[in-house]
C-alpha positions as CSV (number, residue, x, y, z in Angstrom):
1,M,-23.6,-16.2,11.1
2,R,-21.9,-13.0,10.0
3,R,-18.2,-12.7,11.0
4,T,-17.2,-9.8,13.1
5,E,-13.9,-8.4,14.2
6,E,-14.2,-10.2,17.5
7,Q,-14.9,-13.6,15.7
8,P,-12.0,-14.8,13.7
9,M,-12.7,-16.6,10.5
10,A,-13.3,-20.3,11.1
11,S,-10.5,-22.6,9.8
12,T,-10.9,-26.1,8.6
13,A,-7.6,-28.0,8.9
14,G,-6.0,-28.5,5.5
15,V,-8.5,-26.4,3.7
16,T,-7.9,-22.8,4.7
17,D,-5.6,-20.8,6.9
18,F,-6.3,-17.4,8.6
19,A,-3.7,-15.2,10.1
20,R,-3.8,-11.8,11.8
21,L,-0.6,-9.7,11.7
22,S,-1.2,-8.4,15.2
23,E,-1.2,-12.0,16.5
24,A,1.6,-13.4,14.3
25,A,4.5,-15.3,15.9
26,W,7.3,-13.0,15.0
27,R,10.9,-14.2,15.3
28,A,14.3,-12.7,14.6
29,A,15.4,-12.9,10.9
30,P,18.9,-11.5,10.9
31,I,20.2,-10.2,7.5
32,E,23.5,-11.9,6.5
33,S,26.3,-9.6,7.7
34,G,28.0,-9.8,4.3
35,W,24.9,-8.3,2.7
36,I,24.7,-5.2,4.9
37,L,26.1,-2.1,3.2
38,A,25.2,0.6,5.8
39,G,23.5,0.9,9.2
40,D,22.5,-1.9,11.5
41,P,19.1,-3.2,10.1
42,V,17.2,-5.5,12.5
43,A,14.7,-7.8,10.7
44,R,11.9,-10.1,11.9
45,C,9.6,-12.4,10.2
46,A,6.5,-14.5,10.8
47,E,5.1,-17.4,8.7
48,L,1.4,-16.7,8.0
49,S,0.6,-19.7,5.8
50,R,2.2,-22.6,3.8
51,S,0.8,-24.5,0.9
52,T,0.2,-28.2,1.2
53,D,3.1,-29.1,-1.0
54,G,5.4,-26.6,0.8
55,L,6.3,-24.8,-2.5
56,A,4.4,-21.6,-1.5
57,R,4.4,-19.6,1.7
58,T,3.0,-16.3,3.0
59,M,5.4,-14.4,5.3
60,A,5.2,-11.1,7.2
61,W,8.6,-9.3,7.4
62,D,9.7,-6.0,8.9
63,C,13.0,-4.2,9.2
64,S,14.5,-1.1,10.8
65,A,16.7,1.4,9.0
66,G,19.7,0.2,6.9
67,R,21.0,-0.5,3.5
68,F,21.7,-4.1,2.3
69,R,21.7,-6.4,-0.7
70,W,19.0,-9.0,-0.9
71,H,19.5,-12.2,-3.0
72,N,16.2,-13.7,-4.1
73,Y,16.4,-17.5,-4.1
74,V,12.6,-17.9,-4.8
75,D,10.0,-15.8,-6.6
76,E,8.8,-13.3,-4.0
77,T,5.8,-10.9,-4.5
78,V,5.8,-8.2,-1.8
79,H,2.9,-6.0,-0.6
80,I,4.2,-3.1,1.5
81,I,2.0,-2.6,4.6
82,Q,3.8,0.1,6.5
83,G,6.8,2.4,6.0
84,E,8.9,2.9,2.8
85,V,11.8,1.3,1.0
86,H,13.9,2.2,-2.1
87,V,14.9,-0.9,-4.0
88,A,17.4,-0.9,-6.8
89,D,18.4,-3.8,-9.1
90,S,21.9,-4.8,-10.1
91,F,21.8,-2.3,-13.0
92,G,20.9,0.6,-10.6
93,R,17.3,0.9,-11.7
94,G,15.3,1.9,-8.6
95,Q,11.8,2.0,-7.3
96,D,10.3,3.5,-4.2
97,L,7.8,1.2,-2.5
98,R,5.1,2.6,-0.1
99,P,2.1,1.2,1.6
100,G,-0.2,-0.5,-0.9
101,D,2.6,-1.0,-3.5
102,V,3.2,-4.5,-4.8
103,M,6.4,-5.8,-6.6
104,L,7.6,-9.1,-7.9
105,F,11.2,-10.1,-7.2
106,R,12.1,-13.0,-9.4
107,A,14.3,-15.9,-8.2
108,G,17.9,-15.3,-9.1
109,T,17.8,-11.5,-8.8
110,T,19.7,-9.3,-6.4
111,F,18.3,-5.9,-5.2
112,T,19.7,-3.3,-2.8
113,W,17.2,-2.3,-0.2
114,S,17.5,1.2,1.4
115,I,15.3,1.7,4.4
116,T,15.3,5.2,5.9
117,D,13.2,4.4,9.0
118,Y,11.1,1.2,9.0
119,V,9.3,-1.1,6.5
120,M,6.8,-3.9,6.9
121,K,5.7,-6.2,4.0
122,V,3.7,-9.3,3.4
123,A,5.6,-11.6,1.0
124,F,4.2,-14.4,-1.1
125,L,7.0,-16.8,-1.8
126,R,7.0,-19.5,-4.4
127,S,9.7,-22.0,-4.8
128,A,10.3,-23.5,-8.3
129,M,9.1,-27.0,-8.9
130,P,11.7,-29.4,-10.2
131,S,11.4,-29.2,-14.0
132,V,10.8,-33.0,-14.3
133,L,7.6,-32.8,-12.2
134,G,6.0,-30.0,-14.3
135,P,4.7,-32.2,-17.2
136,V,3.6,-35.0,-14.8
137,L,1.5,-32.6,-12.7
138,R,0.0,-30.9,-15.7
139,A,-1.1,-34.4,-17.0
140,V,-2.6,-35.2,-13.6
141,G,-4.4,-31.9,-13.6
142,R,-6.0,-32.7,-17.0
143,L,-7.2,-36.0,-15.6
144,G,-9.0,-34.2,-12.8
145,N,-10.9,-31.6,-14.9
146,G,-8.0,-29.1,-15.0
147,P,-6.0,-27.4,-12.4
148,S,-8.8,-26.2,-10.1
149,R,-10.5,-29.6,-9.6
150,H,-13.7,-27.6,-8.8
151,P,-16.7,-28.5,-11.0
152,A,-17.9,-25.8,-13.4
153,P,-20.8,-23.8,-12.1
154,N,-24.3,-24.8,-13.4
155,R,-25.3,-21.8,-15.5
156,A,-28.5,-23.4,-16.8
157,A,-30.6,-22.2,-13.8
């Protein structure tokens, strides 16, 4: 059966998640008052998906006009959906982000966000794995035919 706009993609618990921004469960996500530099930005977020191990999440986030510092505690790749923002790192190097733009903010960095009107992003967040677990998980991955655990396609046909 072909999926249409009226028929959401089927989801098998534990295998795949499907989210639609228009139906997301948005909640208030106040910016820490000590981070705000100008204006009165109002932010919201909605969790769209979470990995089985909890180390990766997909979030939607939007914010009204304002200027603030943002401290990145995890790696965050953002995709701008609507609006515009100017971001500048701690050295003053800046970048304008518009719909369709993607940018990685590494854990441990701080950026100043300047929003003139409104911005909405989808963010892919990845927490660092404790360093002691990395070698163990790589070894387990090699035992299970590598990291994907999917069999190689049969190309003999």
